[in-house]
C-alpha positions as CSV (number, residue, x, y, z in Angstrom):
1,M,-10.8,-17.7,-19.3
2,K,-7.2,-17.6,-18.8
3,R,-6.2,-20.5,-16.1
4,I,-3.9,-19.6,-13.4
5,S,-0.6,-21.7,-13.1
6,I,0.4,-23.5,-10.2
7,R,3.6,-21.6,-10.3
8,A,1.5,-18.0,-10.0
9,F,-0.5,-19.5,-7.2
10,V,2.4,-20.2,-5.3
11,G,4.1,-17.1,-6.3
12,I,0.9,-15.2,-5.2
13,G,0.6,-17.5,-2.0
14,V,4.3,-16.8,-0.9
15,L,3.8,-12.9,-1.5
16,G,0.3,-13.0,0.4
17,A,2.2,-14.6,3.6
18,M,5.1,-11.9,3.6
19,A,2.3,-9.2,3.0
20,H,0.4,-10.5,5.7
21,V,3.4,-10.6,8.4
22,L,4.6,-7.4,7.3
23,M,1.3,-5.7,7.9
24,M,1.3,-7.4,11.5
25,L,5.0,-5.7,12.0
26,N,3.7,-2.1,11.9
27,F,5.2,0.6,14.1
28,P,4.8,4.4,14.6
29,L,7.4,6.9,13.7
30,P,8.3,9.4,16.7
31,P,7.8,12.4,15.1
32,F,4.0,11.7,14.3
33,P,1.0,10.6,16.5
34,N,1.0,6.9,17.1
35,F,-2.2,6.3,15.3
36,L,-0.1,6.4,11.7
37,L,1.6,3.2,11.5
38,V,4.3,2.3,9.2
39,D,4.2,-1.2,7.6
40,F,6.0,-2.6,4.3
41,S,3.0,-4.8,2.9
42,D,2.9,-2.8,0.0
43,I,6.3,-4.0,-1.1
44,P,5.1,-7.6,-1.9
45,A,2.0,-6.0,-3.5
46,L,3.8,-4.2,-5.6
47,V,5.9,-7.3,-6.7
48,A,2.5,-8.9,-7.2
49,A,1.2,-5.7,-9.5
50,L,4.6,-6.0,-11.8
51,L,4.4,-9.8,-12.1
52,Y,0.9,-10.2,-12.6
53,G,-0.6,-6.4,-13.4
54,P,-1.8,-3.5,-11.5
55,L,-4.8,-4.9,-10.6
56,A,-3.4,-7.9,-9.2
57,G,-1.7,-6.0,-7.1
58,V,-4.7,-3.6,-6.0
59,A,-6.8,-7.3,-5.2
60,F,-3.9,-8.4,-3.6
61,R,-3.8,-5.4,-1.0
62,L,-7.7,-5.8,-0.7
63,F,-7.4,-9.7,0.1
64,F,-4.8,-9.2,3.0
65,N,-6.3,-6.2,4.4
66,V,-9.6,-8.6,4.8
67,L,-7.1,-11.1,6.4
68,N,-5.8,-8.5,8.8
69,Y,-9.6,-7.5,9.6
70,V,-10.3,-11.4,10.5
71,F,-7.5,-12.1,12.4
72,V,-6.6,-8.9,14.1
73,G,-10.0,-6.9,14.0
74,S,-10.8,-3.0,14.4
75,A,-10.8,-1.1,17.5
76,T,-13.8,0.3,15.9
77,G,-15.7,-2.7,15.0
78,V,-15.7,-1.3,11.5
79,P,-12.6,-2.0,9.3
80,I,-11.7,1.7,8.8
81,G,-8.1,1.1,9.6
82,Q,-8.1,-1.7,6.9
83,I,-10.0,0.5,4.3
84,A,-7.4,3.1,4.9
85,N,-4.7,0.9,4.5
86,F,-6.2,-0.6,1.1
87,T,-6.7,2.7,-0.4
88,A,-3.3,4.0,0.6
89,G,-1.9,0.9,-0.8
90,A,-3.5,1.1,-4.0
91,A,-2.9,4.9,-4.3
92,F,0.9,4.1,-4.0
93,I,0.7,0.7,-6.2
94,L,-1.0,1.6,-9.3
95,P,0.9,4.9,-10.3
96,V,4.0,2.8,-10.1
97,S,3.1,-0.1,-11.7
98,Y,1.3,2.1,-14.9
99,I,4.7,4.3,-15.2
100,Y,7.1,1.2,-15.0
101,G,5.2,-0.7,-17.3
102,K,5.3,2.2,-19.9
103,A,9.0,2.6,-19.1
104,A,10.6,-0.6,-17.9
105,S,13.8,1.2,-16.7
106,K,15.7,2.4,-13.7
107,K,14.4,6.3,-14.5
108,G,10.6,4.7,-15.3
109,L,11.1,2.9,-11.6
110,L,11.9,6.1,-9.7
111,L,9.2,8.2,-11.6
112,G,6.7,5.7,-11.0
113,L,7.8,5.5,-7.0
114,A,7.9,9.2,-6.8
115,A,4.7,9.5,-8.5
116,G,3.0,6.7,-6.3
117,T,4.3,8.5,-2.9
118,V,2.8,12.0,-3.9
119,T,-0.4,10.1,-5.0
120,M,-0.9,8.5,-1.6
121,A,0.2,11.4,0.3
122,L,-2.7,13.4,-1.4
123,V,-5.3,10.4,-1.8
124,M,-5.1,10.1,2.0
125,S,-4.5,13.8,2.7
126,V,-8.4,14.3,1.1
127,L,-9.7,11.1,2.3
128,N,-8.8,11.5,6.0
129,Y,-10.2,14.9,6.2
130,Y,-13.4,14.0,4.7
131,V,-13.9,10.0,5.4
132,F,-11.5,8.2,7.8
133,M,-11.2,10.8,10.6
134,P,-15.1,11.6,10.7
135,A,-15.8,7.6,10.7
136,Y,-13.2,7.3,13.7
137,T,-15.2,9.8,15.1
138,L,-18.3,8.4,14.5
139,F,-17.6,4.8,15.8
140,L,-15.6,5.7,18.4
141,G,-17.9,8.3,20.2
142,A,-14.8,10.5,20.3
143,P,-15.6,14.6,20.0
144,Q,-15.6,16.0,16.7
145,M,-12.7,18.0,15.3
146,S,-13.5,21.6,14.2
147,A,-12.7,21.9,10.6
148,P,-9.4,24.0,11.0
149,E,-8.5,21.2,13.5
150,A,-9.0,18.5,11.4
151,K,-7.2,20.4,8.7
152,A,-4.1,21.2,10.8
153,L,-3.8,17.3,11.5
154,V,-3.8,16.5,7.9
155,V,-1.6,19.4,7.0
156,S,1.3,18.6,10.0
157,A,1.0,15.0,10.4
158,I,-1.0,13.1,7.9
159,L,0.6,14.8,4.6
160,P,4.1,14.7,5.8
161,F,3.7,11.0,7.3
162,N,2.3,9.2,4.1
163,A,5.1,11.0,2.3
164,V,7.5,9.7,4.6
165,K,5.6,6.4,4.4
166,G,5.7,6.5,0.5
167,A,9.8,7.2,0.4
168,M,10.4,4.6,2.8
169,A,8.8,2.0,0.8
170,A,10.4,3.4,-2.4
171,I,13.9,3.0,-1.0
172,V,13.4,-0.6,0.5
173,F,11.6,-1.7,-2.8
174,Q,14.1,-0.1,-4.8
175,L,16.8,-2.2,-2.4
176,L,15.0,-5.3,-3.4
177,F,14.1,-4.6,-7.1
178,W,17.5,-4.6,-8.3
179,R,18.3,-7.7,-6.9
180,L,15.2,-9.4,-8.1
181,R,15.2,-7.9,-11.6
182,A,16.3,-10.9,-13.2
183,W,14.0,-13.4,-11.3
184,L,10.8,-11.1,-11.9
185,E,11.8,-10.7,-15.7
186,K,12.0,-14.6,-15.8
187,Q,9.1,-14.9,-14.1
188,A,6.8,-12.7,-16.2
189,A,8.3,-14.3,-19.3
190,S,7.3,-17.6,-18.3
191,R,4.1,-16.4,-17.7
192,Q,3.3,-14.9,-21.2
193,A,4.4,-18.0,-22.6
194,A,2.0,-20.0,-20.6
């Protein structure tokens, strides 16, 4: 089993703290329902995925969603929102880290971010329709939406919201990434040398 260096522990800790704070600084976007919130916690998780591999980025998302549930809780008593946030983040991170890993260039990053945004929007649309919206209805004791109502909500709000959220995260990540690229490459090289 390969040991994790102190530098990696510190890096993961710093990124985790940043992700937790960013997740708590969520906000709604005016044209969408107030229960759909944007947060930029995908950005430190994506950095972790590029430094330590895609599974590390996904494990990272899982860890700080568990922390969020412990510290913030959930209106339903069940971590439906955190599970949805984890799923959205994983659907965004995996395509980006895979494509950028195959083509480490500006074009590769743009393709990865576009693929991550599309994947997240589609995966979350399907899961909201079949899993998350029925779970909220069940645990909140709200009246069940009819299939046409649920479909209309997914098409008019959830799909475009996740596309906008992914685009926003992609823009912010690109602005940071090109400034941090030399440092990230240095960290990756020192990790491989260890």
